N, C-alpha and C positions, 0 to 999 in steps of 0.2 A: 108725529115726528117722536112723542115722550116713550114709546114703545121701542125705538131704535135708540133714545138714549138710555134706556132701562136696558134693554140689552148689550148693549156696550160697554154698560157698567158691568152688568152680570159677569160678561168676560173679561173684565179686570179682574176682577174678582175671583174666577177660576183661576187665573193665573198666577195673584195672590197664594189662593189657596194650594197651587202645585210649588210655590216657593212655602209654603207654610211646613209641609211635610219632610221638605229637606230640611230646615232650619231645625225643626222639631227632635229629627236624627240626628243633626250633625253636632248641633252646639252641645248637649249636653257630651260629644264626645269630643268637645275641643277641635272641631276641623273647620277650614276654611267653608263659608257660606257665599261668597262674591264670586272667587274668583276662580275655584276648582272647579272643572264638571262636575254635571249629575251623572251617576254611575250607581249600575243594577248592585245593592247590596250583597249580593247571593253568588255574581261572577265575578264582582269588579270591573264589569265591560262598561265605557265611556258611552253613553244614551247621544243620539242621532237628534235633529232636531222634531223629526218626526215623530219621535219616542215620548218629546214629553211635550207634545199639544193638550190641554188638559182636557180630560173627558173622553174627547174625542180615539184620544193613543190606546187610553183605558181598553174605551170598547171595540174599536179595531184591533188589538192585540189581544182579546179573547181575554182580558183580565193576567195576563202571562208575561214574560220577560220574552223579549224577542229573539234572543242569543242563548240565554240557557232554560229557558222553558218553565221556571221556577213559576208558580205562582204571584201575584201582585199584591198585596194585603187591602180588600176590598175597602181600606178603610179612606185611602189616598184618593178615589175616587168620592168619598163619601162627603171627605175635608172639601175638595175642591168644587164639588159640586155646592156644602153647606155655606162655603164663604161668599159664592156668587149670590145664593140667597139672601146670606146677611145684607154683603153690600145693597142690593138692590132693597131690602126692606128699608133698610137706614137710608137710602136716597127717595123714599117714597113716605118714610116719616117726616122728612124736614117738607116736603113737598117743592119738591126736585125736581125742576122742568124748562122745556126751553123759553119760557114764561119769567122761571123766578132765578135765571142766571145771571145774577149780579156776583161782581168781584167778590162782595164778601160772602155770598153763599159758597160761590166756588169755595176760595179758601177752607171757610169750614168746614164741608164735605172731606177735601182733600184732606187735613189734619186729622177728620175726626176715623176717616176709611184707616190713615198710617196708627194711632191711637187703637181702633180696633183689632187692626194686623199685629197689634203689639199685646192684643190680649190674646189671641187665638193661640200665639207662640207659646206666651206664658201656661196658656191653659193646656195647651198638651204635650209640653214635659211634663208640667205637673201631676198631669194624669196619670204620665206612663213612670213618673220617679220620683215624686213627690215632693219636687224642690224647683226653688222659684228661680233663675237663672239673672244674677245682675245684669249682665250685659243689654239683656233685653230690658228691663225694668230704668236701667239707664238711658237707652233709646228712646224709650215711652217720655222717660222724663224730658230728655231733648227736646222732642218734638211738641211736649205741650209746653215749655219755656218759650219754644221759637212763637208759637201762637201766641201764648201772653204777651212779647214784643212785639208784633203785629197787632194785636187788640189797642195795645197802649198806645205805638205811636199811628198806624195809618186811621182806624176806628175809634181813636179819644176815647175809649172805654174807660170810666175811672172804676167800674167794679172788679179792674184785676187785682187790684191792691189785697184783698185778704188772700188771692190764691199766691200771691206772692210770700206769702207767711208759710203757706203747706210747702213750696218748694222750697222753701228754708229751715222746716225744720225736716223735711227729707234729706237733706244735706248733711244738718248736721248728725241724726239719725247713720247715716253714711257713714261717719268718719267715725262714730263713736261705734260700729260693728266695726268697722276695717282694722284700728288702733286699739281697741280697748276690748268690747265684748265678744269679739272673736276669739280672743287668748283665755274667758273665764268658759264660756260655753262650746259643749262641742256643736253643737246644732242652732244655725241660726234663721229656722223655717220662721218660728216665731216674727223676729225683726224683717224678714224679705213680705209677710204679711203684712204687716205695718207700714211698710216702703211701697207695698201694690194699694194699702187703703186708700194712702197719700196720695198716689197717682189717677187712683179715682177719681178720687174728692175732687182733684186741682181742675179736672178736666169735665168731670159729667154731673159738678155744681153737690152742695149738699143733699137736697132732697134725693136725687136721684141716685146717693150715695146709700142716704138713708134706707132708702129701699134697697136696695143691693143686699146690705148687709141682713136685713130680715128676712130675705129669699135666700141669702147663704146660711144662716142660722135653719130654716127649716130644712134644705137641701143636707146639711150638715147632721141634722135631727132624725131623719128619716136615714139615714145611711147606717147613722147608729143603731136604730131600732132593727133596722132589715140587716144587719152583723150580729145584734144580741140575738133574733130570730132564727139565726141560720146557726148560729153556737147551740140554743137550745136545743134545736130538732137533730142537729146532726153529734151534738155534745164532742165539741173539735174540745183538740187537748190546749192546755194552757198556751204553746207555742204559735199557734194559728190565732187565736185572741190577739195575741200582741200586734201579730203582723198585720191581721184585718182592721185594727185600730186605727192603721194610719190612712187617715183621709187627705182627702185631693184639696184644701180647703180654698188654695188660689184658684182651682178649678171653677170651682162654685162659684167663686166670687166673678171671674171674669164672663164666666156665662148669664151669671145673674146680670151683670152690668149691664153686657151687650142688650139684655134682652128686657131693662128698666129705659135706658137710654132710647132704643127703640119705639117703646110703650106711650112713654112721657111725651116724647115729641111727639107722635101721632095725636094724643090728649092736650096738647098746648095748641096744638093746629087748627085741631079740631073745636078746640071750646074757645076758641080767638075769630071763629066763621075764617081761616087764612085757606 
């Protein structure tokens, strides 16, 4: 029965992955992501239901649009598979099964997957645009806030008080960025990174956040080293060095946080014999 349950979670993950590709493409363009039907970005033809079945549609169509025969980027398939795998790994990490499906565990899994979905979209956009979209951050904070309210009212969890402080700091930082900092600085990427860090700390707790920061710094250091070696080898001009210096920090933070949550969950349940 657990295999069937994990297969269902994988399918849900691939559906989310299909939505991620749409959101990553449309959000930076300020296009609607909820009401407008999916369409081919090349021929603009609206897609039918059977054109949007995760993984299967890509395979049966041979990686091409049914209407204009333009090749579909493999990243769409990879993102669908990856999101399905991540959803299953997270469920496995918290020992989610038929026998552990208590209301509190189910609620935690739902909000955790919504949180992971937020990180997926932030990471995808930042990888391409070196930008963190505040509406996506806002969605993440709303989900986390609702979960904190649930913990306080239903679970009577007293430990959430310190996370209210993080949410309060995020509100203050957002207000400052909106009404003051945005007028003083042209690029608010640093502020967005701080907001993302507050979101990460609020949901995944302090010790996981510390591991996330360490892994992120290592990833950034490795990319800087690779860029430096590339510039030395190819003798790039100064403009190329400036271009290469743009590092998707939010992308690394999101990926690191997802990995660290899964690893720490597995370690916690194993060490406690659960």
